[in-house]
C-alpha positions as CSV (number, residue, x, y, z in Angstrom):
1,M,23.7,-32.7,-52.6
2,D,20.1,-33.8,-52.0
3,K,20.5,-36.7,-54.4
4,D,23.8,-37.6,-52.8
5,L,22.0,-37.6,-49.4
6,M,19.5,-40.2,-50.7
7,R,22.4,-42.5,-51.7
8,S,24.5,-42.0,-48.6
9,S,24.7,-44.9,-46.2
10,F,24.6,-43.5,-42.7
11,S,22.2,-44.3,-39.8
12,R,19.4,-42.0,-39.1
13,R,19.9,-39.3,-36.5
14,C,16.9,-36.9,-36.0
15,D,19.1,-34.5,-34.1
16,Y,21.1,-33.8,-37.3
17,L,18.0,-33.4,-39.5
18,L,17.8,-29.6,-39.2
19,I,21.5,-29.3,-40.0
20,L,21.0,-31.3,-43.2
21,R,18.0,-29.2,-44.1
22,V,19.9,-26.0,-43.8
23,L,22.8,-27.3,-45.8
24,I,20.4,-28.4,-48.5
25,L,18.6,-25.0,-48.4
26,R,21.9,-23.3,-48.9
27,R,22.4,-25.1,-52.2
28,K,18.8,-25.1,-53.5
29,N,17.5,-21.7,-52.3
30,P,20.2,-19.1,-52.2
31,K,17.7,-16.3,-51.5
32,K,16.5,-17.9,-48.3
33,W,20.0,-18.8,-47.3
34,R,21.0,-15.1,-47.6
35,V,18.2,-14.2,-45.2
36,L,19.1,-17.0,-42.8
37,S,22.8,-16.3,-42.9
38,K,22.2,-12.7,-41.7
39,L,21.2,-14.1,-38.3
40,Q,23.9,-14.2,-35.6
41,S,25.9,-17.4,-35.5
42,H,28.8,-16.3,-33.1
43,E,31.3,-18.4,-34.9
44,E,34.1,-16.3,-33.3
45,S,33.0,-17.7,-29.8
46,R,32.7,-21.3,-30.9
47,G,36.3,-22.1,-31.9
48,P,38.6,-24.9,-30.7
49,G,38.4,-25.6,-26.9
50,T,34.7,-24.9,-26.7
51,E,31.9,-27.4,-26.2
52,A,30.2,-26.0,-29.3
53,H,33.3,-26.7,-31.4
54,E,33.4,-30.3,-30.1
55,E,29.8,-30.8,-31.0
56,M,30.4,-29.4,-34.5
57,E,33.4,-31.7,-34.9
58,A,31.1,-34.7,-34.0
59,V,28.6,-33.6,-36.6
60,K,31.4,-33.3,-39.2
61,Q,32.6,-36.8,-38.4
62,Y,29.1,-38.2,-38.6
63,L,28.4,-36.5,-41.9
64,G,31.9,-37.0,-43.2
65,S,31.0,-39.0,-46.3
66,L,28.3,-36.6,-47.3
67,L,30.4,-33.5,-46.7
68,S,33.2,-34.9,-48.7
69,L,30.9,-34.6,-51.8
70,D,30.5,-30.9,-51.4
71,Q,33.4,-28.7,-50.1
72,G,31.1,-25.7,-49.8
73,S,28.8,-27.4,-47.3
74,A,31.8,-28.6,-45.3
75,E,33.0,-25.0,-45.1
76,A,29.6,-23.7,-44.2
77,L,29.0,-26.3,-41.4
78,P,30.4,-24.2,-38.5
79,K,28.1,-21.3,-39.5
80,V,25.1,-23.6,-39.9
81,C,25.7,-25.2,-36.5
82,G,26.0,-21.7,-35.0
83,L,22.9,-20.4,-36.6
84,I,20.9,-23.4,-35.2
85,D,22.3,-23.3,-31.7
86,V,21.8,-19.6,-31.3
87,N,18.5,-19.1,-33.1
88,A,16.5,-22.4,-33.3
89,L,13.5,-22.9,-31.0
90,E,12.3,-26.3,-29.7
91,S,8.8,-26.9,-31.1
92,N,6.0,-29.0,-29.8
93,P,4.2,-30.4,-31.8
94,P,5.9,-32.3,-33.1
95,E,7.7,-33.2,-29.9
96,G,11.5,-33.1,-29.9
97,S,11.8,-31.0,-33.1
98,A,13.4,-27.6,-33.6
99,A,13.0,-24.9,-36.1
100,I,14.3,-21.4,-37.0
101,Y,11.7,-18.7,-37.3
102,E,12.8,-15.6,-39.2
103,T,10.9,-13.1,-37.0
104,A,10.3,-15.0,-33.7
105,C,14.0,-15.6,-33.3
106,L,14.6,-11.9,-33.2
107,L,12.7,-11.4,-29.9
108,E,15.0,-9.9,-27.3
109,H,15.7,-11.7,-24.1
110,R,14.5,-10.8,-20.6
111,C,14.4,-13.1,-17.6
112,V,10.8,-11.9,-17.1
113,A,9.5,-12.1,-20.6
114,N,6.3,-10.4,-21.9
115,T,5.4,-12.9,-24.6
116,R,4.7,-16.6,-24.7
117,Y,4.5,-18.9,-27.7
118,S,2.8,-22.1,-28.8
119,F,3.0,-24.3,-31.9
120,E,0.5,-25.9,-34.3
121,L,1.0,-28.0,-37.4
122,D,0.1,-26.4,-40.7
123,E,-1.3,-28.2,-43.7
124,Q,2.1,-29.5,-44.6
125,A,2.7,-30.8,-41.0
126,R,5.2,-28.1,-40.3
127,P,5.3,-26.5,-36.8
128,R,3.8,-23.0,-37.1
129,I,4.6,-20.6,-34.2
130,N,2.1,-18.4,-32.5
131,V,3.4,-15.6,-30.3
132,Y,1.2,-14.0,-27.7
133,A,2.1,-10.6,-26.2
134,V,0.9,-9.9,-22.7
135,T,1.6,-7.1,-20.3
136,D,-0.9,-6.7,-17.4
137,I,0.5,-8.8,-14.6
138,K,-2.5,-8.3,-12.2
139,K,-5.0,-9.3,-14.8
140,Y,-3.0,-12.3,-16.0
141,V,-2.3,-13.7,-12.5
142,E,-5.8,-13.1,-11.1
143,L,-8.1,-13.5,-14.1
144,S,-5.9,-15.3,-16.6
145,I,-6.6,-12.7,-19.3
146,L,-4.0,-11.9,-22.0
147,V,-3.7,-8.2,-22.7
148,E,-2.0,-6.7,-25.7
149,L,1.1,-4.5,-25.3
150,C,1.1,-0.9,-26.3
151,E,2.6,0.2,-29.6
152,G,6.3,0.8,-29.4
153,D,6.9,-1.6,-26.4
154,H,9.7,-4.1,-26.7
155,L,8.7,-7.7,-27.2
156,S,10.8,-10.2,-25.2
157,T,11.1,-13.9,-24.5
158,T,13.4,-15.9,-22.3
159,Y,16.1,-18.2,-23.5
160,T,16.9,-19.8,-20.2
161,H,15.0,-21.5,-17.3
162,V,13.2,-18.8,-15.3
163,L,13.3,-20.8,-12.0
164,W,17.1,-20.9,-12.0
165,A,19.0,-18.5,-9.8
166,T,20.7,-15.4,-11.4
167,R,24.2,-16.8,-11.5
168,V,23.0,-20.0,-13.2
169,R,20.8,-18.2,-15.7
170,R,23.6,-15.8,-16.7
171,E,26.1,-18.6,-17.1
172,H,23.7,-20.5,-19.2
173,L,23.0,-17.5,-21.5
174,L,26.6,-16.7,-21.8
175,A,27.5,-20.3,-22.8
176,T,24.6,-20.8,-25.2
177,K,23.6,-17.4,-26.5
178,Y,26.9,-15.5,-26.0
179,F,25.7,-12.5,-24.1
180,S,25.6,-11.4,-20.5
181,C,22.1,-10.7,-19.3
182,R,21.6,-7.3,-17.6
183,C,17.8,-7.3,-17.5
184,E,15.9,-6.0,-14.5
185,R,15.7,-9.4,-12.8
186,C,19.4,-10.1,-13.2
187,A,20.3,-6.6,-11.9
188,D,18.1,-7.1,-8.8
189,P,20.1,-8.6,-5.9
190,T,16.9,-9.8,-4.3
191,E,15.7,-11.6,-7.5
192,L,12.4,-9.6,-7.5
193,L,12.1,-10.6,-3.8
194,S,11.9,-14.3,-4.9
195,A,15.3,-15.6,-3.9
196,G,18.7,-14.9,-2.4
197,E,21.8,-16.8,-3.6
198,V,24.7,-18.2,-1.6
199,A,26.9,-18.8,-4.6
200,Q,29.7,-20.7,-2.9
201,L,27.3,-23.4,-1.8
202,T,25.0,-23.9,-4.7
203,D,27.2,-26.3,-6.8
204,R,27.6,-28.7,-3.9
205,L,24.0,-28.5,-2.9
206,G,23.0,-29.0,-6.5
207,E,24.7,-32.4,-6.5
208,E,22.6,-33.4,-3.4
209,V,19.5,-32.2,-5.1
210,D,20.2,-34.3,-8.2
211,A,20.8,-37.4,-6.0
212,A,17.5,-36.8,-4.1
213,M,15.6,-36.3,-7.4
214,S,16.9,-39.6,-8.6
215,A,15.8,-41.4,-5.5
216,A,12.3,-39.8,-5.6
217,D,11.8,-40.7,-1.9
218,K,9.5,-38.5,0.2
219,D,11.6,-38.8,3.4
220,I,14.9,-38.1,1.7
221,M,13.4,-35.1,0.0
222,S,11.9,-33.8,3.2
223,D,15.2,-34.0,5.0
224,L,17.1,-32.3,2.2
225,L,14.6,-29.5,1.9
226,F,14.8,-28.8,5.6
227,R,18.6,-28.5,5.3
228,L,18.4,-26.4,2.2
229,T,16.1,-23.9,3.7
230,V,18.5,-23.4,6.6
231,L,21.2,-22.4,4.1
232,L,19.2,-20.9,1.3
233,H,16.2,-18.7,0.7
234,P,13.1,-21.0,0.5
235,C,12.5,-19.8,-3.1
236,H,16.0,-20.6,-4.3
237,Q,16.1,-22.9,-7.3
238,H,17.3,-25.9,-5.3
239,C,14.5,-25.5,-2.8
240,L,11.9,-25.1,-5.5
241,T,13.2,-28.1,-7.4
242,I,12.8,-30.4,-4.4
243,G,9.6,-28.7,-3.3
244,H,8.0,-29.2,-6.7
245,S,8.5,-33.0,-6.5
246,L,7.9,-33.2,-2.8
247,M,4.5,-31.5,-3.0
248,Q,3.3,-34.3,-5.4
249,L,4.5,-37.0,-2.9
250,L,3.0,-35.6,0.3
251,P,-0.5,-36.7,1.4
252,A,-3.2,-34.0,1.2
253,D,-3.5,-33.7,5.0
254,D,0.1,-32.8,5.5
255,P,0.3,-29.0,6.1
256,K,3.7,-28.9,4.3
257,K,2.0,-29.8,1.1
258,A,-0.2,-26.7,1.0
259,E,2.8,-24.6,2.0
260,L,5.0,-25.9,-0.8
261,C,2.2,-25.5,-3.3
262,Q,1.5,-21.9,-2.3
263,R,5.2,-21.0,-2.4
264,M,5.5,-22.4,-5.9
265,I,2.4,-20.4,-7.1
266,D,3.7,-17.2,-5.5
267,T,7.2,-17.6,-6.9
268,I,5.8,-18.2,-10.4
269,A,3.7,-15.1,-10.2
270,L,6.9,-13.1,-9.7
271,V,9.3,-14.7,-12.2
272,D,6.8,-15.7,-14.9
273,P,3.8,-13.4,-14.4
274,Y,2.6,-13.9,-18.0
275,G,2.8,-17.7,-18.2
276,A,5.5,-17.6,-20.8
277,R,7.4,-20.7,-19.5
278,L,6.0,-22.1,-16.3
279,S,2.4,-22.9,-17.1
280,L,2.8,-26.6,-16.4
281,Y,4.5,-25.9,-13.0
282,R,1.7,-23.5,-12.0
283,A,-1.0,-25.9,-13.1
284,I,0.6,-28.8,-11.1
285,A,0.9,-26.6,-8.0
286,L,-2.7,-25.5,-8.3
287,R,-4.0,-29.0,-8.7
288,E,-2.0,-30.3,-5.8
289,L,-3.2,-27.4,-3.6
290,S,-6.8,-28.2,-4.6
291,M,-6.4,-31.6,-2.8
292,C,-5.6,-29.9,0.6
293,P,-8.2,-29.4,3.3
294,G,-9.9,-26.0,3.4
295,Q,-9.2,-25.1,-0.2
296,D,-11.7,-24.1,-2.9
297,R,-11.1,-27.2,-5.1
298,N,-13.1,-26.2,-8.2
299,E,-11.7,-22.6,-8.3
300,L,-8.1,-23.9,-8.1
301,L,-8.7,-26.6,-10.8
302,F,-10.3,-23.9,-13.0
303,K,-7.2,-21.7,-12.6
304,A,-5.0,-24.7,-13.5
305,I,-7.0,-25.3,-16.7
306,Q,-6.7,-21.7,-17.6
307,A,-2.9,-21.8,-17.1
308,L,-2.8,-24.7,-19.7
309,R,-5.2,-23.3,-22.2
310,Y,-2.5,-22.5,-24.8
311,E,-0.7,-25.8,-24.5
312,P,-0.7,-28.3,-27.4
313,P,-3.5,-30.8,-26.8
314,H,-1.3,-33.9,-27.2
315,S,1.6,-32.6,-25.1
316,A,2.1,-33.5,-21.4
317,S,0.5,-30.2,-20.5
318,G,-2.4,-30.7,-22.8
319,L,-3.1,-34.2,-21.4
320,L,-2.9,-32.8,-17.9
321,A,-5.5,-30.2,-18.8
322,K,-7.9,-33.0,-19.8
323,V,-7.3,-34.9,-16.6
324,I,-8.0,-31.7,-14.5
325,L,-11.1,-31.0,-16.6
326,A,-12.4,-34.4,-15.7
327,E,-11.8,-33.8,-12.0
328,I,-14.0,-30.7,-11.8
């Protein structure tokens, strides 16, 4: 099949590259394929009528001439797509790529995870994953120190966006990972004291948030945030989404800027205490807060750099760290 691939005439699509690699691995390395195929693919939940099935059919159509050369690969395609969707992680570097890691993909899910991971390229330019386990919330938040977990503790990561509200997180996990999350945060109606959800309003309000984000206008965002905080908890995902952008648009002497920055910092300390997912959000909030009157500028900038210390140097987070370092 690999020789047939070289002769096939279809345009390049990087988003199908991992699918092709897994199909080739299935033929060339049966031992590795047996290991990979033991992972969950949830084919039973990805049948006709689902978005996953439509995406798989699009892949089948795109690779039709190639799959026609190997009936076995055509039959394995639904499983391959399921394995990738359920288990692959987006890696950076290289930006925009994805990979399946035999051990890392087995990390259990929690909406407040106790690990974070980063990537680095090995000698063959493949993204190698590094997983860091952390557990002491107080030390991490105040001193930015990673502390090892105790033997026997469960390692967890998160497969959704930690700033989303419970309903949205659970719907996303059910649609993409095929399980209903029942972690401590999802079971807590107060969202760890970080947000309260008015479910019947969120969809409509979400459309207004999307429109305001597209406009990127300070006055529009300020007006919408005022209306949102009347209806929702100020730490609801919609308020935080607008607040994150608005705090970067407001002038340093506007008291609202410092308030939004501090709210974002406090919320991140609750929902992502180990810096597993929101390091960039935290660093931006700290940097914006450092511009406000009465703040310890250098201390806040130092905390921002610490939040980004595990980010890839050429990523957006890594480049921001260099900018902040130059500002101290």
